[in-house]
All heavy atoms as atom14 arrays in JSON, in Angstrom:
{
  "sequence": "MAAQVVDLQQARAERAHGGDGDDQPPLYSTVEQWVTRYLLPTFPRPVGEVGLTR",
  "atom14_mask": [
    [1, 1, 1, 1, 1, 1, 1, 1, 0, 0, 0, 0, 0, 0],
    [1, 1, 1, 1, 1, 0, 0, 0, 0, 0, 0, 0, 0, 0],
    [1, 1, 1, 1, 1, 0, 0, 0, 0, 0, 0, 0, 0, 0],
    [1, 1, 1, 1, 1, 1, 1, 1, 1, 0, 0, 0, 0, 0],
    [1, 1, 1, 1, 1, 1, 1, 0, 0, 0, 0, 0, 0, 0],
    [1, 1, 1, 1, 1, 1, 1, 0, 0, 0, 0, 0, 0, 0],
    [1, 1, 1, 1, 1, 1, 1, 1, 0, 0, 0, 0, 0, 0],
    [1, 1, 1, 1, 1, 1, 1, 1, 0, 0, 0, 0, 0, 0],
    [1, 1, 1, 1, 1, 1, 1, 1, 1, 0, 0, 0, 0, 0],
    [1, 1, 1, 1, 1, 1, 1, 1, 1, 0, 0, 0, 0, 0],
    [1, 1, 1, 1, 1, 0, 0, 0, 0, 0, 0, 0, 0, 0],
    [1, 1, 1, 1, 1, 1, 1, 1, 1, 1, 1, 0, 0, 0],
    [1, 1, 1, 1, 1, 0, 0, 0, 0, 0, 0, 0, 0, 0],
    [1, 1, 1, 1, 1, 1, 1, 1, 1, 0, 0, 0, 0, 0],
    [1, 1, 1, 1, 1, 1, 1, 1, 1, 1, 1, 0, 0, 0],
    [1, 1, 1, 1, 1, 0, 0, 0, 0, 0, 0, 0, 0, 0],
    [1, 1, 1, 1, 1, 1, 1, 1, 1, 1, 0, 0, 0, 0],
    [1, 1, 1, 1, 0, 0, 0, 0, 0, 0, 0, 0, 0, 0],
    [1, 1, 1, 1, 0, 0, 0, 0, 0, 0, 0, 0, 0, 0],
    [1, 1, 1, 1, 1, 1, 1, 1, 0, 0, 0, 0, 0, 0],
    [1, 1, 1, 1, 0, 0, 0, 0, 0, 0, 0, 0, 0, 0],
    [1, 1, 1, 1, 1, 1, 1, 1, 0, 0, 0, 0, 0, 0],
    [1, 1, 1, 1, 1, 1, 1, 1, 0, 0, 0, 0, 0, 0],
    [1, 1, 1, 1, 1, 1, 1, 1, 1, 0, 0, 0, 0, 0],
    [1, 1, 1, 1, 1, 1, 1, 0, 0, 0, 0, 0, 0, 0],
    [1, 1, 1, 1, 1, 1, 1, 0, 0, 0, 0, 0, 0, 0],
    [1, 1, 1, 1, 1, 1, 1, 1, 0, 0, 0, 0, 0, 0],
    [1, 1, 1, 1, 1, 1, 1, 1, 1, 1, 1, 1, 0, 0],
    [1, 1, 1, 1, 1, 1, 0, 0, 0, 0, 0, 0, 0, 0],
    [1, 1, 1, 1, 1, 1, 1, 0, 0, 0, 0, 0, 0, 0],
    [1, 1, 1, 1, 1, 1, 1, 0, 0, 0, 0, 0, 0, 0],
    [1, 1, 1, 1, 1, 1, 1, 1, 1, 0, 0, 0, 0, 0],
    [1, 1, 1, 1, 1, 1, 1, 1, 1, 0, 0, 0, 0, 0],
    [1, 1, 1, 1, 1, 1, 1, 1, 1, 1, 1, 1, 1, 1],
    [1, 1, 1, 1, 1, 1, 1, 0, 0, 0, 0, 0, 0, 0],
    [1, 1, 1, 1, 1, 1, 1, 0, 0, 0, 0, 0, 0, 0],
    [1, 1, 1, 1, 1, 1, 1, 1, 1, 1, 1, 0, 0, 0],
    [1, 1, 1, 1, 1, 1, 1, 1, 1, 1, 1, 1, 0, 0],
    [1, 1, 1, 1, 1, 1, 1, 1, 0, 0, 0, 0, 0, 0],
    [1, 1, 1, 1, 1, 1, 1, 1, 0, 0, 0, 0, 0, 0],
    [1, 1, 1, 1, 1, 1, 1, 0, 0, 0, 0, 0, 0, 0],
    [1, 1, 1, 1, 1, 1, 1, 0, 0, 0, 0, 0, 0, 0],
    [1, 1, 1, 1, 1, 1, 1, 1, 1, 1, 1, 0, 0, 0],
    [1, 1, 1, 1, 1, 1, 1, 0, 0, 0, 0, 0, 0, 0],
    [1, 1, 1, 1, 1, 1, 1, 1, 1, 1, 1, 0, 0, 0],
    [1, 1, 1, 1, 1, 1, 1, 0, 0, 0, 0, 0, 0, 0],
    [1, 1, 1, 1, 1, 1, 1, 0, 0, 0, 0, 0, 0, 0],
    [1, 1, 1, 1, 0, 0, 0, 0, 0, 0, 0, 0, 0, 0],
    [1, 1, 1, 1, 1, 1, 1, 1, 1, 0, 0, 0, 0, 0],
    [1, 1, 1, 1, 1, 1, 1, 0, 0, 0, 0, 0, 0, 0],
    [1, 1, 1, 1, 0, 0, 0, 0, 0, 0, 0, 0, 0, 0],
    [1, 1, 1, 1, 1, 1, 1, 1, 0, 0, 0, 0, 0, 0],
    [1, 1, 1, 1, 1, 1, 1, 0, 0, 0, 0, 0, 0, 0],
    [1, 1, 1, 1, 1, 1, 1, 1, 1, 1, 1, 0, 0, 0]
  ],
  "atom14_positions": [
    [[-42.41, -7.68, -36.79], [-42.54, -6.38, -36.41], [-41.95, -6.09, -35.05], [-41.32, -5.07, -34.72], [-44.02, -5.88, -36.32], [-44.14, -4.43, -36.03], [-45.46, -3.57, -36.88], [-46.81, -3.82, -35.84], [0.0, 0.0, 0.0], [0.0, 0.0, 0.0], [0.0, 0.0, 0.0], [0.0, 0.0, 0.0], [0.0, 0.0, 0.0], [0.0, 0.0, 0.0]],
    [[-41.86, -7.22, -34.21], [-41.27, -7.15, -32.86], [-39.76, -6.84, -33.0], [-39.18, -6.07, -32.15], [-41.5, -8.37, -32.1], [0.0, 0.0, 0.0], [0.0, 0.0, 0.0], [0.0, 0.0, 0.0], [0.0, 0.0, 0.0], [0.0, 0.0, 0.0], [0.0, 0.0, 0.0], [0.0, 0.0, 0.0], [0.0, 0.0, 0.0], [0.0, 0.0, 0.0]],
    [[-39.15, -7.38, -33.99], [-37.75, -7.2, -34.23], [-37.41, -5.72, -34.62], [-36.49, -5.22, -34.18], [-37.24, -8.14, -35.35], [0.0, 0.0, 0.0], [0.0, 0.0, 0.0], [0.0, 0.0, 0.0], [0.0, 0.0, 0.0], [0.0, 0.0, 0.0], [0.0, 0.0, 0.0], [0.0, 0.0, 0.0], [0.0, 0.0, 0.0], [0.0, 0.0, 0.0]],
    [[-38.4, -5.12, -35.34], [-38.16, -3.76, -35.76], [-38.27, -2.93, -34.55], [-37.57, -1.87, -34.37], [-39.26, -3.36, -36.82], [-39.03, -3.99, -38.14], [-40.17, -3.73, -39.12], [-41.29, -3.52, -38.69], [-39.89, -3.66, -40.33], [0.0, 0.0, 0.0], [0.0, 0.0, 0.0], [0.0, 0.0, 0.0], [0.0, 0.0, 0.0], [0.0, 0.0, 0.0]],
    [[-39.27, -3.24, -33.57], [-39.35, -2.43, -32.38], [-38.14, -2.49, -31.49], [-37.7, -1.51, -31.03], [-40.55, -2.93, -31.62], [-40.64, -2.29, -30.19], [-41.83, -2.61, -32.32], [0.0, 0.0, 0.0], [0.0, 0.0, 0.0], [0.0, 0.0, 0.0], [0.0, 0.0, 0.0], [0.0, 0.0, 0.0], [0.0, 0.0, 0.0], [0.0, 0.0, 0.0]],
    [[-37.49, -3.69, -31.46], [-36.32, -3.85, -30.72], [-35.15, -3.02, -31.25], [-34.45, -2.34, -30.55], [-35.92, -5.31, -30.55], [-34.52, -5.52, -30.07], [-36.91, -6.06, -29.74], [0.0, 0.0, 0.0], [0.0, 0.0, 0.0], [0.0, 0.0, 0.0], [0.0, 0.0, 0.0], [0.0, 0.0, 0.0], [0.0, 0.0, 0.0], [0.0, 0.0, 0.0]],
    [[-35.05, -3.13, -32.63], [-34.02, -2.3, -33.35], [-34.2, -0.75, -33.15], [-33.2, -0.07, -32.9], [-34.06, -2.57, -34.83], [-33.6, -3.98, -35.23], [-32.95, -4.6, -34.35], [-33.93, -4.42, -36.34], [0.0, 0.0, 0.0], [0.0, 0.0, 0.0], [0.0, 0.0, 0.0], [0.0, 0.0, 0.0], [0.0, 0.0, 0.0], [0.0, 0.0, 0.0]],
    [[-35.45, -0.35, -33.16], [-35.71, 1.11, -32.94], [-35.35, 1.55, -31.45], [-34.81, 2.56, -31.22], [-37.19, 1.45, -33.25], [-37.49, 1.42, -34.72], [-39.03, 1.5, -34.93], [-36.79, 2.49, -35.53], [0.0, 0.0, 0.0], [0.0, 0.0, 0.0], [0.0, 0.0, 0.0], [0.0, 0.0, 0.0], [0.0, 0.0, 0.0], [0.0, 0.0, 0.0]],
    [[-35.71, 0.6, -30.56], [-35.4, 0.88, -29.13], [-33.97, 0.98, -28.92], [-33.46, 1.84, -28.16], [-35.99, -0.15, -28.28], [-37.52, -0.02, -28.09], [-38.21, -1.17, -27.39], [-37.66, -2.27, -27.32], [-39.41, -0.89, -26.87], [0.0, 0.0, 0.0], [0.0, 0.0, 0.0], [0.0, 0.0, 0.0], [0.0, 0.0, 0.0], [0.0, 0.0, 0.0]],
    [[-33.17, 0.05, -29.47], [-31.72, 0.05, -29.4], [-31.15, 1.32, -29.98], [-30.26, 1.99, -29.39], [-31.12, -1.15, -30.1], [-31.4, -2.43, -29.27], [-30.95, -3.69, -30.08], [-30.58, -3.61, -31.23], [-30.73, -4.71, -29.35], [0.0, 0.0, 0.0], [0.0, 0.0, 0.0], [0.0, 0.0, 0.0], [0.0, 0.0, 0.0], [0.0, 0.0, 0.0]],
    [[-31.62, 1.73, -31.15], [-31.13, 2.96, -31.9], [-31.38, 4.16, -30.99], [-30.62, 5.06, -30.84], [-31.79, 3.11, -33.19], [0.0, 0.0, 0.0], [0.0, 0.0, 0.0], [0.0, 0.0, 0.0], [0.0, 0.0, 0.0], [0.0, 0.0, 0.0], [0.0, 0.0, 0.0], [0.0, 0.0, 0.0], [0.0, 0.0, 0.0], [0.0, 0.0, 0.0]],
    [[-32.62, 4.19, -30.39], [-32.95, 5.39, -29.55], [-32.03, 5.36, -28.32], [-31.6, 6.46, -27.88], [-34.45, 5.15, -29.07], [-34.9, 6.34, -28.26], [-36.35, 6.18, -27.99], [-36.87, 7.24, -27.15], [-37.94, 7.31, -26.37], [-38.66, 6.26, -26.45], [-38.17, 8.34, -25.63], [0.0, 0.0, 0.0], [0.0, 0.0, 0.0], [0.0, 0.0, 0.0]],
    [[-31.8, 4.21, -27.72], [-30.86, 4.21, -26.57], [-29.48, 4.66, -26.9], [-28.88, 5.34, -26.12], [-30.92, 2.72, -25.96], [0.0, 0.0, 0.0], [0.0, 0.0, 0.0], [0.0, 0.0, 0.0], [0.0, 0.0, 0.0], [0.0, 0.0, 0.0], [0.0, 0.0, 0.0], [0.0, 0.0, 0.0], [0.0, 0.0, 0.0], [0.0, 0.0, 0.0]],
    [[-28.97, 4.21, -28.05], [-27.67, 4.66, -28.5], [-27.63, 6.15, -28.65], [-26.65, 6.85, -28.39], [-27.35, 3.9, -29.79], [-27.03, 2.47, -29.66], [-26.82, 1.73, -30.93], [-26.82, 2.4, -31.97], [-26.68, 0.5, -30.88], [0.0, 0.0, 0.0], [0.0, 0.0, 0.0], [0.0, 0.0, 0.0], [0.0, 0.0, 0.0], [0.0, 0.0, 0.0]],
    [[-28.68, 6.71, -29.28], [-28.71, 8.25, -29.47], [-28.67, 8.97, -28.12], [-28.06, 9.99, -27.96], [-29.92, 8.61, -30.32], [-29.63, 8.56, -31.82], [-30.67, 9.2, -32.65], [-31.46, 8.14, -33.14], [-32.79, 8.03, -33.24], [-33.53, 9.08, -32.84], [-33.37, 7.03, -33.79], [0.0, 0.0, 0.0], [0.0, 0.0, 0.0], [0.0, 0.0, 0.0]],
    [[-29.39, 8.38, -27.2], [-29.57, 8.97, -25.84], [-28.22, 8.99, -25.14], [-27.9, 9.79, -24.36], [-30.62, 8.28, -25.01], [0.0, 0.0, 0.0], [0.0, 0.0, 0.0], [0.0, 0.0, 0.0], [0.0, 0.0, 0.0], [0.0, 0.0, 0.0], [0.0, 0.0, 0.0], [0.0, 0.0, 0.0], [0.0, 0.0, 0.0], [0.0, 0.0, 0.0]],
    [[-27.4, 8.01, -25.46], [-26.02, 7.85, -24.76], [-24.91, 8.32, -25.75], [-23.83, 7.87, -25.53], [-25.81, 6.42, -24.38], [-26.77, 6.02, -23.36], [-27.95, 5.37, -23.62], [-26.7, 6.09, -21.98], [-28.61, 5.11, -22.47], [-27.83, 5.55, -21.45], [0.0, 0.0, 0.0], [0.0, 0.0, 0.0], [0.0, 0.0, 0.0], [0.0, 0.0, 0.0]],
    [[-25.11, 9.2, -26.57], [-24.1, 9.83, -27.42], [-24.14, 9.22, -28.8], [-23.89, 9.85, -29.85], [0.0, 0.0, 0.0], [0.0, 0.0, 0.0], [0.0, 0.0, 0.0], [0.0, 0.0, 0.0], [0.0, 0.0, 0.0], [0.0, 0.0, 0.0], [0.0, 0.0, 0.0], [0.0, 0.0, 0.0], [0.0, 0.0, 0.0], [0.0, 0.0, 0.0]],
    [[-24.43, 7.96, -29.03], [-24.59, 7.33, -30.3], [-23.33, 7.62, -31.22], [-22.3, 7.76, -30.75], [0.0, 0.0, 0.0], [0.0, 0.0, 0.0], [0.0, 0.0, 0.0], [0.0, 0.0, 0.0], [0.0, 0.0, 0.0], [0.0, 0.0, 0.0], [0.0, 0.0, 0.0], [0.0, 0.0, 0.0], [0.0, 0.0, 0.0], [0.0, 0.0, 0.0]],
    [[-23.65, 7.81, -32.51], [-22.64, 7.99, -33.53], [-22.54, 9.42, -33.87], [-21.78, 9.8, -34.79], [-22.73, 7.09, -34.69], [-24.14, 7.36, -35.37], [-24.88, 8.3, -34.96], [-24.38, 6.6, -36.36], [0.0, 0.0, 0.0], [0.0, 0.0, 0.0], [0.0, 0.0, 0.0], [0.0, 0.0, 0.0], [0.0, 0.0, 0.0], [0.0, 0.0, 0.0]],
    [[-23.27, 10.31, -33.2], [-23.18, 11.73, -33.5], [-23.94, 12.22, -34.74], [-23.92, 13.32, -35.19], [0.0, 0.0, 0.0], [0.0, 0.0, 0.0], [0.0, 0.0, 0.0], [0.0, 0.0, 0.0], [0.0, 0.0, 0.0], [0.0, 0.0, 0.0], [0.0, 0.0, 0.0], [0.0, 0.0, 0.0], [0.0, 0.0, 0.0], [0.0, 0.0, 0.0]],
    [[-24.79, 11.23, -35.37], [-25.55, 11.57, -36.45], [-26.81, 12.33, -36.02], [-27.61, 11.83, -35.35], [-25.92, 10.34, -37.19], [-26.52, 10.51, -38.6], [-26.5, 11.58, -39.1], [-27.13, 9.49, -39.1], [0.0, 0.0, 0.0], [0.0, 0.0, 0.0], [0.0, 0.0, 0.0], [0.0, 0.0, 0.0], [0.0, 0.0, 0.0], [0.0, 0.0, 0.0]],
    [[-26.98, 13.57, -36.63], [-28.1, 14.39, -36.3], [-29.23, 14.24, -37.38], [-29.73, 15.35, -37.93], [-27.7, 15.79, -36.11], [-26.82, 16.04, -34.8], [-27.0, 15.21, -33.94], [-25.99, 16.9, -34.94], [0.0, 0.0, 0.0], [0.0, 0.0, 0.0], [0.0, 0.0, 0.0], [0.0, 0.0, 0.0], [0.0, 0.0, 0.0], [0.0, 0.0, 0.0]],
    [[-29.54, 13.07, -37.69], [-30.59, 12.83, -38.72], [-31.98, 13.13, -38.17], [-32.37, 12.73, -37.02], [-30.47, 11.48, -39.18], [-31.51, 11.06, -40.29], [-31.35, 9.62, -40.79], [-30.57, 8.85, -40.22], [-32.11, 9.26, -41.73], [0.0, 0.0, 0.0], [0.0, 0.0, 0.0], [0.0, 0.0, 0.0], [0.0, 0.0, 0.0], [0.0, 0.0, 0.0]],
    [[-32.76, 13.9, -38.91], [-34.13, 14.2, -38.42], [-35.02, 13.05, -38.45], [-34.82, 12.0, -39.18], [-34.62, 15.29, -39.39], [-33.88, 15.02, -40.65], [-32.6, 14.5, -40.23], [0.0, 0.0, 0.0], [0.0, 0.0, 0.0], [0.0, 0.0, 0.0], [0.0, 0.0, 0.0], [0.0, 0.0, 0.0], [0.0, 0.0, 0.0], [0.0, 0.0, 0.0]],
    [[-36.13, 12.94, -37.76], [-37.03, 11.76, -37.68], [-37.66, 11.61, -39.17], [-37.84, 12.55, -39.86], [-38.07, 12.13, -36.77], [-37.79, 13.43, -36.22], [-36.65, 13.97, -36.83], [0.0, 0.0, 0.0], [0.0, 0.0, 0.0], [0.0, 0.0, 0.0], [0.0, 0.0, 0.0], [0.0, 0.0, 0.0], [0.0, 0.0, 0.0], [0.0, 0.0, 0.0]],
    [[-37.94, 10.35, -39.52], [-38.68, 10.13, -40.75], [-40.01, 10.71, -40.82], [-40.54, 11.16, -41.88], [-38.76, 8.59, -41.03], [-37.49, 7.89, -41.38], [-37.65, 6.39, -41.44], [-37.04, 8.39, -42.77], [0.0, 0.0, 0.0], [0.0, 0.0, 0.0], [0.0, 0.0, 0.0], [0.0, 0.0, 0.0], [0.0, 0.0, 0.0], [0.0, 0.0, 0.0]],
    [[-40.7, 10.68, -39.73], [-42.14, 11.09, -39.69], [-42.21, 12.29, -38.59], [-41.85, 12.05, -37.48], [-43.07, 10.06, -39.37], [-42.89, 8.84, -40.33], [-42.23, 7.72, -39.9], [-43.46, 8.94, -41.58], [-42.05, 6.62, -40.81], [-43.28, 7.86, -42.48], [-42.57, 6.71, -42.04], [-42.48, 5.65, -42.9], [0.0, 0.0, 0.0], [0.0, 0.0, 0.0]],
    [[-42.76, 13.39, -38.94], [-42.77, 14.52, -38.0], [-43.92, 14.4, -37.0], [-43.93, 15.04, -35.98], [-42.84, 15.88, -38.74], [-44.01, 15.92, -39.52], [0.0, 0.0, 0.0], [0.0, 0.0, 0.0], [0.0, 0.0, 0.0], [0.0, 0.0, 0.0], [0.0, 0.0, 0.0], [0.0, 0.0, 0.0], [0.0, 0.0, 0.0], [0.0, 0.0, 0.0]],
    [[-45.0, 13.64, -37.36], [-46.11, 13.4, -36.45], [-46.54, 11.9, -36.4], [-46.18, 11.13, -37.18], [-47.34, 14.21, -36.93], [-47.79, 13.69, -38.15], [-46.98, 15.7, -37.06], [0.0, 0.0, 0.0], [0.0, 0.0, 0.0], [0.0, 0.0, 0.0], [0.0, 0.0, 0.0], [0.0, 0.0, 0.0], [0.0, 0.0, 0.0], [0.0, 0.0, 0.0]],
    [[-47.24, 11.61, -35.33], [-47.67, 10.25, -35.17], [-48.74, 9.99, -36.34], [-48.74, 8.86, -36.87], [-48.43, 10.06, -33.75], [-49.12, 8.7, -33.77], [-47.38, 10.2, -32.73], [0.0, 0.0, 0.0], [0.0, 0.0, 0.0], [0.0, 0.0, 0.0], [0.0, 0.0, 0.0], [0.0, 0.0, 0.0], [0.0, 0.0, 0.0], [0.0, 0.0, 0.0]],
    [[-49.39, 10.95, -36.75], [-50.43, 10.76, -37.84], [-49.79, 10.32, -39.15], [-50.19, 9.41, -39.82], [-51.28, 12.04, -38.1], [-52.21, 11.83, -39.17], [-53.06, 13.12, -39.42], [-52.76, 14.18, -38.76], [-53.91, 13.14, -40.3], [0.0, 0.0, 0.0], [0.0, 0.0, 0.0], [0.0, 0.0, 0.0], [0.0, 0.0, 0.0], [0.0, 0.0, 0.0]],
    [[-48.64, 11.01, -39.43], [-47.84, 10.63, -40.6], [-47.37, 9.16, -40.49], [-47.37, 8.43, -41.42], [-46.63, 11.56, -40.81], [-47.02, 12.84, -41.37], [-45.75, 13.75, -41.64], [-44.61, 13.35, -41.21], [-45.92, 14.87, -42.22], [0.0, 0.0, 0.0], [0.0, 0.0, 0.0], [0.0, 0.0, 0.0], [0.0, 0.0, 0.0], [0.0, 0.0, 0.0]],
    [[-46.83, 8.81, -39.41], [-46.35, 7.5, -39.15], [-47.39, 6.43, -39.31], [-47.2, 5.41, -39.98], [-45.72, 7.34, -37.75], [-45.18, 6.02, -37.5], [-44.01, 5.5, -37.97], [-45.79, 4.91, -36.78], [-43.83, 4.15, -37.5], [-45.0, 3.75, -36.84], [-47.08, 4.79, -36.13], [-45.22, 2.6, -36.14], [-47.36, 3.63, -35.45], [-46.47, 2.52, -35.53]],
    [[-48.61, 6.76, -38.8], [-49.7, 5.79, -38.92], [-50.12, 5.61, -40.38], [-50.4, 4.54, -40.84], [-50.91, 6.21, -38.02], [-52.13, 5.45, -38.32], [-50.61, 6.02, -36.58], [0.0, 0.0, 0.0], [0.0, 0.0, 0.0], [0.0, 0.0, 0.0], [0.0, 0.0, 0.0], [0.0, 0.0, 0.0], [0.0, 0.0, 0.0], [0.0, 0.0, 0.0]],
    [[-50.33, 6.82, -41.05], [-50.89, 6.75, -42.37], [-49.84, 6.23, -43.42], [-50.21, 5.57, -44.36], [-51.51, 8.05, -42.81], [-50.42, 9.07, -42.74], [-52.69, 8.42, -41.96], [0.0, 0.0, 0.0], [0.0, 0.0, 0.0], [0.0, 0.0, 0.0], [0.0, 0.0, 0.0], [0.0, 0.0, 0.0], [0.0, 0.0, 0.0], [0.0, 0.0, 0.0]],
    [[-48.63, 6.51, -43.2], [-47.6, 6.2, -44.14], [-46.84, 4.88, -44.0], [-46.35, 4.24, -44.88], [-46.54, 7.32, -44.29], [-47.12, 8.53, -44.83], [-46.05, 9.64, -44.92], [-46.66, 10.93, -45.35], [-45.95, 12.04, -45.4], [-44.62, 12.01, -45.18], [-46.49, 13.15, -45.78], [0.0, 0.0, 0.0], [0.0, 0.0, 0.0], [0.0, 0.0, 0.0]],
    [[-46.9, 4.41, -42.67], [-46.12, 3.24, -42.39], [-47.03, 2.13, -41.76], [-47.02, 1.01, -42.27], [-44.96, 3.51, -41.35], [-44.25, 2.28, -40.87], [-43.36, 1.72, -41.69], [-44.57, 1.64, -39.68], [-42.73, 0.55, -41.38], [-43.93, 0.49, -39.27], [-42.97, -0.05, -40.08], [-42.33, -1.24, -39.75], [0.0, 0.0, 0.0], [0.0, 0.0, 0.0]],
    [[-47.71, 2.44, -40.67], [-48.51, 1.44, -39.97], [-49.61, 0.88, -40.79], [-49.8, -0.31, -40.95], [-48.99, 1.96, -38.7], [-49.7, 0.95, -37.76], [-48.81, -0.21, -37.3], [-50.29, 1.64, -36.44], [0.0, 0.0, 0.0], [0.0, 0.0, 0.0], [0.0, 0.0, 0.0], [0.0, 0.0, 0.0], [0.0, 0.0, 0.0], [0.0, 0.0, 0.0]],
    [[-50.55, 1.74, -41.26], [-51.76, 1.33, -42.0], [-51.38, 0.45, -43.25], [-52.09, -0.59, -43.5], [-52.66, 2.41, -42.35], [-53.36, 3.08, -41.15], [-54.25, 4.28, -41.61], [-54.21, 2.12, -40.29], [0.0, 0.0, 0.0], [0.0, 0.0, 0.0], [0.0, 0.0, 0.0], [0.0, 0.0, 0.0], [0.0, 0.0, 0.0], [0.0, 0.0, 0.0]],
    [[-50.43, 0.83, -43.96], [-50.09, 0.0, -45.22], [-49.63, -1.35, -44.94], [-49.63, -2.19, -45.71], [-49.07, 0.79, -45.93], [-49.32, 2.28, -45.58], [-49.76, 2.14, -44.06], [0.0, 0.0, 0.0], [0.0, 0.0, 0.0], [0.0, 0.0, 0.0], [0.0, 0.0, 0.0], [0.0, 0.0, 0.0], [0.0, 0.0, 0.0], [0.0, 0.0, 0.0]],
    [[-49.18, -1.61, -43.68], [-48.76, -3.0, -43.31], [-49.73, -3.92, -42.98], [-49.53, -5.06, -42.91], [-47.68, -2.84, -42.18], [-48.34, -2.4, -40.98], [-46.55, -1.98, -42.45], [0.0, 0.0, 0.0], [0.0, 0.0, 0.0], [0.0, 0.0, 0.0], [0.0, 0.0, 0.0], [0.0, 0.0, 0.0], [0.0, 0.0, 0.0], [0.0, 0.0, 0.0]],
    [[-51.0, -3.39, -42.81], [-52.15, -4.3, -42.43], [-53.02, -4.56, -43.63], [-53.64, -3.66, -44.2], [-53.03, -3.67, -41.35], [-52.48, -3.66, -40.02], [-51.72, -2.56, -39.57], [-52.51, -4.69, -39.14], [-51.17, -2.49, -38.29], [-51.98, -4.69, -37.88], [-51.35, -3.58, -37.47], [0.0, 0.0, 0.0], [0.0, 0.0, 0.0], [0.0, 0.0, 0.0]],
    [[-53.05, -5.83, -44.16], [-53.87, -6.08, -45.32], [-55.31, -6.15, -44.92], [-55.65, -6.43, -43.76], [-53.41, -7.58, -45.69], [-52.77, -8.15, -44.39], [-52.25, -6.94, -43.6], [0.0, 0.0, 0.0], [0.0, 0.0, 0.0], [0.0, 0.0, 0.0], [0.0, 0.0, 0.0], [0.0, 0.0, 0.0], [0.0, 0.0, 0.0], [0.0, 0.0, 0.0]],
    [[-56.11, -5.64, -45.9], [-57.53, -5.67, -45.59], [-58.17, -6.07, -46.93], [-57.7, -5.84, -48.05], [-57.98, -4.29, -45.17], [-57.69, -3.2, -46.08], [-57.8, -1.83, -45.33], [-57.3, -0.72, -46.02], [-56.03, -0.42, -46.11], [-55.11, -1.05, -45.54], [-55.65, 0.66, -46.82], [0.0, 0.0, 0.0], [0.0, 0.0, 0.0], [0.0, 0.0, 0.0]],
    [[-59.44, -6.66, -46.84], [-60.16, -7.06, -48.01], [-60.48, -5.86, -48.92], [-60.71, -4.76, -48.48], [-61.47, -7.69, -47.5], [-61.22, -7.99, -46.06], [-60.07, -7.0, -45.6], [0.0, 0.0, 0.0], [0.0, 0.0, 0.0], [0.0, 0.0, 0.0], [0.0, 0.0, 0.0], [0.0, 0.0, 0.0], [0.0, 0.0, 0.0], [0.0, 0.0, 0.0]],
    [[-60.43, -6.14, -50.23], [-60.75, -5.06, -51.26], [-61.88, -5.65, -52.04], [-61.94, -6.78, -52.33], [-59.51, -4.75, -52.12], [-59.91, -3.76, -53.14], [-58.37, -4.27, -51.24], [0.0, 0.0, 0.0], [0.0, 0.0, 0.0], [0.0, 0.0, 0.0], [0.0, 0.0, 0.0], [0.0, 0.0, 0.0], [0.0, 0.0, 0.0], [0.0, 0.0, 0.0]],
    [[-62.83, -4.7, -52.39], [-63.92, -5.17, -53.19], [-65.17, -5.29, -52.33], [-65.24, -4.8, -51.21], [0.0, 0.0, 0.0], [0.0, 0.0, 0.0], [0.0, 0.0, 0.0], [0.0, 0.0, 0.0], [0.0, 0.0, 0.0], [0.0, 0.0, 0.0], [0.0, 0.0, 0.0], [0.0, 0.0, 0.0], [0.0, 0.0, 0.0], [0.0, 0.0, 0.0]],
    [[-66.16, -6.03, -52.85], [-67.4, -6.25, -52.14], [-67.18, -7.05, -50.8], [-67.95, -6.76, -49.93], [-68.45, -7.05, -53.05], [-68.91, -6.11, -54.22], [-70.07, -6.79, -54.95], [-70.76, -7.44, -54.39], [-70.14, -6.54, -56.16], [0.0, 0.0, 0.0], [0.0, 0.0, 0.0], [0.0, 0.0, 0.0], [0.0, 0.0, 0.0], [0.0, 0.0, 0.0]],
    [[-66.27, -7.89, -50.73], [-66.03, -8.52, -49.47], [-65.7, -7.58, -48.33], [-66.11, -7.76, -47.18], [-64.84, -9.57, -49.59], [-64.59, -10.3, -48.3], [-65.3, -10.69, -50.74], [0.0, 0.0, 0.0], [0.0, 0.0, 0.0], [0.0, 0.0, 0.0], [0.0, 0.0, 0.0], [0.0, 0.0, 0.0], [0.0, 0.0, 0.0], [0.0, 0.0, 0.0]],
    [[-64.99, -6.59, -48.62], [-64.57, -5.6, -47.67], [-65.57, -4.5, -47.36], [-65.4, -3.7, -46.44], [0.0, 0.0, 0.0], [0.0, 0.0, 0.0], [0.0, 0.0, 0.0], [0.0, 0.0, 0.0], [0.0, 0.0, 0.0], [0.0, 0.0, 0.0], [0.0, 0.0, 0.0], [0.0, 0.0, 0.0], [0.0, 0.0, 0.0], [0.0, 0.0, 0.0]],
    [[-66.65, -4.46, -48.14], [-67.65, -3.44, -47.93], [-68.55, -3.8, -46.74], [-68.97, -4.96, -46.53], [-68.59, -3.27, -49.14], [-67.79, -2.73, -50.34], [-68.8, -2.72, -51.54], [-67.28, -1.32, -50.12], [0.0, 0.0, 0.0], [0.0, 0.0, 0.0], [0.0, 0.0, 0.0], [0.0, 0.0, 0.0], [0.0, 0.0, 0.0], [0.0, 0.0, 0.0]],
    [[-68.88, -2.78, -45.9], [-69.84, -3.01, -44.78], [-70.95, -1.89, -44.96], [-70.72, -0.79, -45.35], [-69.18, -2.81, -43.44], [-68.64, -1.5, -43.37], [-68.16, -3.91, -43.24], [0.0, 0.0, 0.0], [0.0, 0.0, 0.0], [0.0, 0.0, 0.0], [0.0, 0.0, 0.0], [0.0, 0.0, 0.0], [0.0, 0.0, 0.0], [0.0, 0.0, 0.0]],
    [[-72.1, -2.32, -44.63], [-73.29, -1.35, -44.77], [-74.03, -1.31, -43.47], [-74.08, -2.2, -42.72], [-74.19, -1.79, -45.84], [-73.5, -1.7, -47.16], [-74.44, -2.08, -48.31], [-73.73, -2.17, -49.53], [-74.14, -1.81, -50.7], [-75.4, -1.42, -50.77], [-73.41, -1.91, -51.73], [0.0, 0.0, 0.0], [0.0, 0.0, 0.0], [0.0, 0.0, 0.0]]
  ]
}
């Protein structure tokens, strides 16, 4: 994941300095969308009775 962060930081820096002129919109319009669609699915968690807490 650290490599992905570095890649995103480099892409952001390139866009800030002119980049390639591509005006592509962001993939996620809110932080909530990014968390629920990208971040949370990357974290494995127990399923079934092992994962239940009471």
